[in-house]
ROFIKOL-299312 format. One record per residue (C-alpha): x, y, z. Coordinates in steps of 0.25 Angstrom, whole numbers, plus 5000, padded with zeros to 4 digits. Last residue first. Layout:
N
XYZ;...
This chain:
466
527454185473;527154115460;526054015462;526153875455;525553785445;526153665438;526153585425;526053685413;526253805422;525353895430;525554025438;524554065449;524654215452;525354275464;526454345457;526254355442;525954275430;527254195430;527254075420;527954145409;529054205418;529254075425;529454005411;530454105407;531154105420;531253955420;531753945405;532954035409;533953935402;533253855392;533153715398;531653695398;531453575407;530253475407;529953395419;529153275418;527653225421;527153095415;525853095408;526253015396;526153125387;527153205395;526853295407;527653425410;528353475423;529053605420;530553655420;531153785418;532653815418;533253935425;534753905422;535253905436;533953845441;533853725431;535353705432;535453695447;534353595447;535053525435;536253505444;535453465457;534653365449;533253405446;531853355449;530753435445;529553505452;528453605449;527353505446;527853425458;527553545467;528453625475;527853755470;528553855461;528354005464;529554065459;530454035471;529953885471;530553875457;529653835446;530153695442;530453675457;531553575458;531553445466;533053405467;533753285461;534753175464;533753075469;532953095456;534053035448;534853125439;534353095425;534753225418;534453245403;533453355405;533353405419;532253315426;533253255436;532653115439;531453035440;530553155437;529153105442;529552995452;530653085458;529753205458;528753115466;529853095476;530153245477;528653275480;528653175491;529953235497;529253375496;529653475486;530153605493;529453735493;528153715501;527653835508;527553925495;527354075497;528654135493;528854195507;529654315508;530754355518;530954505519;532254565514;531554685508;531754635493;531054505497;531854395504;531754235503;532354165514;532454025508;532553905517;533153805507;532753665511;533253615497;532453565485;531853675476;532253795484;533653755482;533553785467;532953925470;534053955480;535153905470;534553985459;534554115468;536154085469;536754055483;537454145492;538254115505;537854195517;537654075526;538353955520;538753895534;537353895539;536354005538;535854085526;536254065512;536054195503;535254185490;535854265479;535454375469;535454485479;536154445492;535354435504;534054515505;534154545520;535554575519;535154695511;536154705499;537554755501;538054725487;536754785482;535754715473;534954745461;536154785452;535654715440;534354635442;534454485446;534154365438;533654235444;532254275450;531454215461;532454195472;533254325469;531954405470;531554335483;532954375489;533654255495;534054195508;534454055510;534353945520;534753805516;534253675521;534653545514;534053435505;532653425509;532153315518;531753175516;532553175504;531953095492;532352945492;533352895482;534452875493;534052955506;535152885513;536152935504;535653075506;535753055521;537153005520;537553125512;537053215523;537753135533;539053145525;538953295525;538653305540;539953215543;540753315535;540153435542;540453375556;541853335552;542153485547;541553545560;542453455568;541853345577;541853375592;540353375594;540153415608;539753315619;538253305622;538253165627;537753105613;538753195606;538453345601;538253365586;538953475580;538253535567;538653465554;537353405551;536553535551;537553595541;537753475532;536553495522;536453655523;538053655521;537953575509;536853645503;537453785505;538853735500;538153675488;537453805484;538753885486;539453775477;540153655482;541653605482;541953475490;543253405492;543153275499;544053205510;544053065515;544253005528;544352855531;545852845532;546352985529;546253085517;545452995508;544953065496;543453095493;543053125479;542953275477;541653355477;541553465468;540753595465;541553685455;540553675444;539553735454;540353855456;540053895441;538553885443;538653955456;539454075451;538454075439;537254105448;537954225454;538154285439;536754235435;536254375431;537454475433;537954495447;537654595457;536954525469;537454385467;538754425462;538954525473;538554415483;539454315476;540754405477;540554455491;541354335497;542554385490;542554515497;542454445510;543654355507;544454475503;544254545517;543254645522;543154785527;543354875515;543354765504;541854745507;541554885503;542454875491;541754745486;540354805488;540654935481;541354855469;540054775468;539154895468;540054955457;539954825448;538454815450;537954895437;538854795429;538054675434;539154585439;539654455434;540954505426;541254595438;541254485449;542654415447;543354555444;542554615456;543054505465;544554525461;544354675463;543754655477;544954565481;545954665476;545154775483;545254705496;546754695495;546954845490;546154885503;544754945502;544455085507;545855135505;545355255497;546155195485;545455065486;543955095487;543955205477;544755115467;543754995469;542555085467;543155145454;543455005448;542755035435;543655145433;544855055432;546155115440;545755045453;545954905446;547354945443;547654995457;546954865463;547954775454;549154865458;548854845473;548754695471;550054685463;550754765474;550354675485;551654615489;553054655494;553354775486;551854815489;552254855503;553454945499;552655025488;553455095477;554154985469;553054875472;551954975467;552755005454;552954855452;551454825453;551154945443;552154885433;553454955432;554255035422;555755045425;555755155428;554355185432;553455245421;552655115420;552355105435;551855255435;550855235424;549955355429;548755265432;549655155438;550255265448;548855315451;548255175454;549455145462;549355275470;547855245473;548155105477;549255145487;548255255492;547155145495;548255065503;548655195510;547155225514;546955085519;548255085528;547855225533;546455175537;547055055544;548155135551;547055225556;546355105562;547555055568;547855185575;546455195580;546555055586;547855085593;547255215598;546155135604;547055045611;547855165616;549055215609;550455265614;551055125614;550855125599;551955235597;553055145591;552155075582;551655205576;552955255570;552855185557;551355215555;551655365558;552855365548;551955305537;550855405540;551855515538;552355455525;550955445520;550755585524;551955635515;551355545503;549955615505;550655755505;551455725492;550155685486;549355815490;548355815501;547155905499;546155785497;546555715510;546155845518;547355885527;547355865542;547455975553;546155935560;545755785557;544855765545;
């Protein structure tokens, strides 16, 4: 505290208002004396104004909360709404912003929003940032573990101090993955999947067509992994630079990927589908459900985001994907998993062969003929080779642990945790039998698990758990 100043706690209301007037007079006179300031003085002056502005906005919110609590707007003559009361007594809000201030003031009056109130009335978080955080919390609250609500409020307020609305919104999925109810993060991907779309191409110029494409997080990661290498600039034969715009290079790379798929026809791919790098905690990879409040909003960066996989490298770096998506990719994509233990150390799950080989896939085509999900006859060329016992749970890349699934049913099998096994009928022909009871995979895995490091045998297959 500067010598001669009065402690803030000892100031009365009238003295506070008098000092507001003095601060206003000083701010009004400042422009006429700026010539007296050095460069360092100008910086210090701007910093002081910033602190004053933040404190004043917090005080505005506090006054509005108090006025609403006392019923002052309704006691006016004629009676006013809270918004009308603010407009009548605050010059700036007479133009715009009164509704926003009243919305935050009303929210601050609720005991459950005590963290929001403290951050706003002290000027730590602006009214604008608080409004964005309030909207985010209203979206998140129904999907959060009750014990994690204050943790999420703390995270939103901390972010609101230094960042804009866009950054606050980007925290949504991370908070949902770390602190959401079981399946909450997974549900966002399921709902998003219904919005995926590819419009019919429309001609916008002679020989030129435009498509509108919407994809999920997973689709974006796979798309970028597929077209990324082919969209890099390519020098000409004499070393001249590639002058194609980025958008053109990406479009041509996508067409090239589709062309290679058409060339493959009904043959298996000579290489796996895409290359995606993802970091995920071992516990998240091996189990679907997460414990209440197990993570912090500011988790150790080495462990990634609790309850999710984090994409590494390329344009999708930092995006989140669900553990189910990572487990499904482990069946049939060149996913490069960085699996971490609780100390952030990379762990080896102990099997050198994770993907099914092209030769194995051909034999699966002959055995299964089409997607093995009951009632689906999608041709083998449209399917993935799925690990019946997931690779992350110790399942080997053997034909006795494999089944063909189209992309849609591959997603359903992982999201619903369905169990399948290879059986032999009375004619000696092998086929895949599915238990469509939700969670049947976990029940089967629990029944087969005899402990780490021991051999576990099923009806038609044998494997080691890691």
